[in-house]
GUKOLTI-868033 format. One record per residue (C-alpha): x, y, z; residue number from 1. Coordinates in steps of 0.05 Angstrom, whole numbers, plus 5000, padded with zeros to 4 digits. Example, Ala and Ser with C-alpha at 12.3 -4.5 7.8 and 13.67 -1.06 7.14 Angstrom:
REM GUKOLTI-868033
5246;4910;5156;1 .
5273;4979;5143;2 .
***
This chain:
REM GUKOLTI-868033
7041;6291;7386;1 .
7101;6328;7372;2 .
7139;6311;7304;3 .
7194;6272;7320;4 .
7236;6289;7250;5 .
7303;6280;7288;6 .
7282;6208;7296;7 .
7262;6196;7226;8 .
7330;6229;7206;9 .
7366;6187;7255;10 .
7337;6124;7226;11 .
7349;6145;7153;12 .
7426;6162;7173;13 .
7428;6084;7190;14 .
7396;6063;7122;15 .
7421;6114;7075;16 .
7488;6151;7100;17 .
7499;6172;7037;18 .
7457;6169;6969;19 .
7475;6109;6925;20 .
7438;6094;6858;21 .
7415;6022;6852;22 .
7439;5972;6805;23 .
7419;5911;6845;24 .
7390;5844;6845;25 .
7333;5867;6894;26 .
7305;5902;6924;27 .
7313;5954;6878;28 .
7302;6021;6870;29 .
7221;6038;6869;30 .
7186;6084;6820;31 .
7170;6146;6847;32 .
7096;6137;6840;33 .
7094;6078;6879;34 .
7131;6114;6939;35 .
7086;6167;6942;36 .
7026;6128;6939;37 .
7052;6077;6988;38 .
7050;6140;7042;39 .
6975;6134;7049;40 .
6948;6126;7120;41 .
6933;6050;7130;42 .
6862;6025;7133;43 .
6833;5960;7155;44 .
6839;5895;7114;45 .
6775;5872;7129;46 .
6739;5940;7098;47 .
6702;5949;7031;48 .
6758;5995;7003;49 .
6802;5938;7019;50 .
6772;5886;6985;51 .
6761;5934;6924;52 .
6837;5949;6928;53 .
6851;5865;6930;54 .
6805;5849;6875;55 .
6827;5907;6826;56 .
6905;5892;6841;57 .
6889;5813;6820;58 .
6843;5823;6761;59 .
6901;5874;6733;60 .
6955;5822;6746;61 .
6914;5765;6717;62 .
6912;5810;6657;63 .
6982;5824;6654;64 .
6998;5750;6662;65 .
6945;5729;6605;66 .
6908;5689;6643;67 .
6830;5674;6648;68 .
6836;5607;6676;69 .
6883;5614;6735;70 .
6874;5646;6801;71 .
6920;5704;6816;72 .
6937;5703;6895;73 .
6974;5754;6937;74 .
7002;5730;6999;75 .
7044;5769;7054;76 .
7115;5731;7040;77 .
7180;5739;6995;78 .
7171;5696;6931;79 .
7203;5635;6966;80 .
7138;5629;7014;81 .
7103;5607;6942;82 .
7166;5568;6927;83 .
7148;5522;6993;84 .
7070;5526;6981;85 .
7079;5491;6911;86 .
7107;5432;6949;87 .
7069;5429;7008;88 .
7000;5439;6969;89 .
7019;5401;6906;90 .
7068;5343;6914;91 .
7050;5280;6952;92 .
7087;5268;7013;93 .
7151;5226;6993;94 .
7134;5250;6918;95 .
7179;5261;6873;96 .
7196;5329;6835;97 .
7245;5343;6776;98 .
7280;5402;6800;99 .
7314;5441;6739;100 .
7377;5474;6767;101 .
7418;5531;6724;102 .
7449;5572;6786;103 .
7435;5583;6864;104 .
7359;5590;6864;105 .
7345;5526;6831;106 .
7386;5495;6885;107 .
7343;5535;6933;108 .
7281;5495;6906;109 .
7315;5434;6907;110 .
7330;5446;6986;111 .
7262;5471;6995;112 .
7234;5403;6955;113 .
7278;5357;7004;114 .
7264;5399;7066;115 .
7187;5384;7060;116 .
7191;5314;7059;117 .
7189;5299;6980;118 .
7250;5273;6938;119 .
7290;5318;6890;120 .
7306;5288;6815;121 .
7361;5343;6792;122 .
7372;5360;6723;123 .
7431;5410;6739;124 .
7469;5453;6679;125 .
7542;5490;6683;126 .
7530;5559;6706;127 .
7519;5607;6652;128 .
7481;5548;6615;129 .
7400;5539;6599;130 .
7366;5481;6608;131 .
7347;5458;6540;132 .
7278;5428;6520;133 .
7304;5360;6490;134 .
7348;5355;6561;135 .
7280;5363;6603;136 .
7246;5312;6552;137 .
7304;5265;6566;138 .
7301;5267;6639;139 .
7230;5263;6641;140 .
7230;5201;6603;141 .
7280;5172;6651;142 .
7237;5192;6704;143 .
7165;5181;6690;144 .
7135;5177;6762;145 .
7158;5253;6784;146 .
7094;5287;6797;147 .
7119;5361;6778;148 .
7170;5399;6748;149 .
7214;5466;6774;150 .
7242;5520;6725;151 .
7276;5578;6748;152 .
7254;5623;6690;153 .
7310;5680;6706;154 .
7372;5655;6740;155 .
7395;5717;6778;156 .
7462;5694;6804;157 .
7484;5678;6728;158 .
7445;5720;6684;159 .
7408;5666;6645;160 .
7337;5668;6620;161 .
7307;5598;6607;162 .
7271;5584;6547;163 .
7203;5570;6594;164 .
7147;5565;6534;165 .
7189;5511;6502;166 .
7214;5475;6570;167 .
7138;5483;6595;168 .
7121;5452;6533;169 .
7154;5385;6544;170 .
7128;5379;6621;171 .
7058;5386;6595;172 .
7074;5331;6544;173 .
7092;5286;6595;174 .
7029;5302;6635;175 .
7070;5341;6689;176 .
7058;5402;6739;177 .
7091;5465;6720;178 .
7122;5501;6781;179 .
7160;5569;6756;180 .
7207;5611;6799;181 .
7191;5675;6759;182 .
7216;5723;6820;183 .
7266;5760;6772;184 .
7228;5752;6709;185 .
7154;5770;6723;186 .
7141;5845;6699;187 .
7205;5845;6656;188 .
7203;5778;6613;189 .
7139;5752;6577;190 .
7095;5707;6611;191 .
7030;5679;6583;192 .
6996;5633;6631;193 .
6946;5601;6593;194 .
6983;5600;6520;195 .
7042;5566;6563;196 .
7007;5515;6609;197 .
7041;5539;6677;198 .
7007;5510;6737;199 .
7039;5556;6792;200 .
7087;5614;6772;201 .
7107;5661;6824;202 .
7143;5728;6835;203 .
7159;5780;6892;204 .
7137;5855;6893;205 .
7216;5881;6898;206 .
7240;5861;6832;207 .
7218;5881;6764;208 .
7160;5914;6789;209 .
7197;5960;6824;210 .
7163;5964;6893;211 .
7186;5946;6964;212 .
7189;5875;6987;213 .
7146;5838;7024;214 .
7089;5815;6975;215 .
7093;5755;6935;216 .
7045;5740;6883;217 .
7024;5680;6838;218 .
6982;5655;6780;219 .
6958;5582;6805;220 .
6922;5529;6757;221 .
6859;5491;6772;222 .
6897;5431;6777;223 .
6945;5457;6834;224 .
6881;5470;6878;225 .
6854;5399;6863;226 .
6917;5367;6879;227 .
6923;5403;6942;228 .
6856;5374;6965;229 .
6882;5310;6963;230 .
6951;5335;7000;231 .
6947;5324;7080;232 .
6986;5370;7132;233 .
6994;5433;7083;234 .
7004;5476;7139;235 .
6966;5533;7155;236 .
7006;5598;7130;237 .
7018;5579;7062;238 .
6954;5534;7049;239 .
6937;5554;6980;240 .
6859;5527;6989;241 .
6855;5572;7055;242 .
6877;5633;7007;243 .
6833;5613;6952;244 .
6775;5615;6997;245 .
6789;5684;7029;246 .
6800;5708;6947;247 .
6730;5683;6933;248 .
6694;5705;6993;249 .
6723;5757;7026;250 .
6776;5788;6964;251 .
6824;5784;7023;252 .
6882;5737;7055;253 .
6876;5693;7118;254 .
6925;5740;7154;255 .
6939;5814;7149;256 .
6963;5834;7082;257 .
7017;5883;7067;258 .
6974;5937;7046;259 .
7026;5993;7018;260 .
7057;5938;6975;261 .
6993;5920;6945;262 .
6981;5994;6934;263 .
7045;6001;6903;264 .
7029;5945;6853;265 .
6968;5970;6842;266 .
7001;6037;6819;267 .
7050;6005;6773;268 .
6997;5956;6738;269 .
6961;6022;6716;270 .
7022;6061;6696;271 .
7037;5995;6657;272 .
6968;6003;6632;273 .
6979;6079;6611;274 .
7043;6077;6574;275 .
7015;6031;6524;276 .
7005;5964;6560;277 .
7046;5901;6570;278 .
7085;5900;6507;279 .
7113;5973;6517;280 .
7133;5958;6587;281 .
7172;5900;6563;282 .
7200;5940;6512;283 .
7227;5985;6560;284 .
7260;5928;6595;285 .
7284;5893;6533;286 .
7317;5961;6509;287 .
7349;5978;6578;288 .
7381;5908;6588;289 .
7412;5920;6511;290 .
7437;5988;6529;291 .
7475;5945;6596;292 .
7501;5888;6559;293 .
7529;5939;6507;294 .
7562;5980;6557;295 .
7597;5922;6587;296 .
7622;5898;6520;297 .
7640;5971;6503;298 .
7690;5969;6562;299 .
7726;5903;6543;300 .
7689;5858;6586;301 .
7656;5793;6576;302 .
7578;5771;6590;303 .
7582;5706;6637;304 .
7515;5680;6605;305 .
7511;5644;6541;306 .
7490;5681;6482;307 .
7415;5677;6465;308 .
7402;5664;6537;309 .
7412;5737;6569;310 .
7367;5754;6627;311 .
7323;5819;6613;312 .
7338;5838;6693;313 .
7402;5823;6708;314 .
7471;5823;6663;315 .
7529;5782;6701;316 .
7597;5806;6683;317 .
7666;5765;6692;318 .
7726;5807;6714;319 .
7789;5812;6685;320 .
7842;5769;6704;321 .
7873;5785;6766;322 .
7802;5822;6788;323 .
7761;5802;6838;324 .
7682;5812;6834;325 .
7681;5837;6909;326 .
7736;5892;6888;327 .
7696;5920;6831;328 .
7628;5920;6880;329 .
7671;5952;6936;330 .
7701;6002;6883;331 .
7633;6024;6853;332 .
7606;6037;6921;333 .
7650;6084;6943;334 .
7631;6122;6880;335 .
7557;6122;6900;336 .
7537;6052;6861;337 .
7499;5995;6893;338 .
7520;5940;6839;339 .
7505;5865;6860;340 .
7564;5823;6888;341 .
7571;5758;6847;342 .
7534;5702;6875;343 .
7544;5628;6885;344 .
7605;5589;6866;345 .
7623;5644;6805;346 .
7625;5699;6865;347 .
7701;5705;6855;348 .
7705;5724;6790;349 .
7640;5759;6769;350 .
7596;5818;6795;351 .
7529;5832;6772;352 .
7493;5895;6745;353 .
7419;5893;6756;354 .
7364;5925;6701;355 .
7306;5928;6748;356 .
7263;5984;6775;357 .
7275;6056;6777;358 .
7331;6065;6731;359 .
7347;6131;6682;360 .
7384;6133;6621;361 .
7431;6186;6653;362 .
7441;6136;6714;363 .
7464;6085;6667;364 .
7513;6131;6631;365 .
7541;6156;6697;366 .
7547;6076;6726;367 .
7588;6059;6664;368 .
7632;6126;6660;369 .
7653;6102;6737;370 .
7655;6029;6714;371 .
7708;6045;6662;372 .
7751;6084;6713;373 .
7744;6027;6760;374 .
7764;5969;6724;375 .
7823;6014;6699;376 .
7844;6033;6770;377 .
7845;5957;6788;378 .
7880;5932;6726;379 .
7939;5976;6755;380 .
7941;5943;6817;381 .
***
């Protein structure tokens, strides 16, 4: 077959009319090594080669998440797939779930609970605030009949990192299942599945791991699988018992997995090991987040999140009086930087700077050189 380079150029001209440096909430800029490995020609997902890839990836991810008790599953979906799976598989139809909300993605969990025929009991904080352990304890005392607690570890709409270890401890003291949305946290914020007693903690490939979207991963406790055995009508696509069976018997998935993304995740997990392990990787993310926050403060701008609960993966910034968040976003995009728009109820007066994926120190320097000029220009309007 002839080379169709002109077709490739046509498509790329649509998605990349001009190069942009990504500081988004996801999908993020992928690590070059990931993109290189994902160019490999495809092979059967029922082959011995794929089974070894799947086995090796889940073993490495379990090690990264510090679990020997839970089962690590990979599914072809976004992280929201596991959000729905947690409710369909581990909450009795008509049963109650305590949903903690600190922003837009906690509200999504609320919608998922209700849309799947369960009842949500809501513990909601003002935007920018975390859920505190004593608040969760009080809510569980008032609602002892809930079956599970949902926690958004990192809320990308507000830039808040919830105190997950303390919240999980409280939930376990009340003998509740703990479901954790770690979509924008896993890979950048510490997660100790066994030590913290997490029952289902899930994420997506397109965030801190710096892999293209299409793959969701989770660590799932035996308690969830035992509960699933008692739940009727779990569906087919997100039946966790089906995934567990295919993992244990075939090192594969019931339906076709996103092989390139799994290759990419495997590459990242190996890179993490080579640079010194999880501690070194998380330190890299922590230092990058600190540089971003310092850059914001050096411009005289304010951080939106409550001090002490800053996200390691995204910083939400308050706009100066008279400037809308969308104005900052559009001005930066014209300069070649894709930051993130404000999200949810705070979108009018915030913008967001993502820290995830492939970002260099030079990228950060250029970002703030341009952001300084943009803010000054907008103030003059």
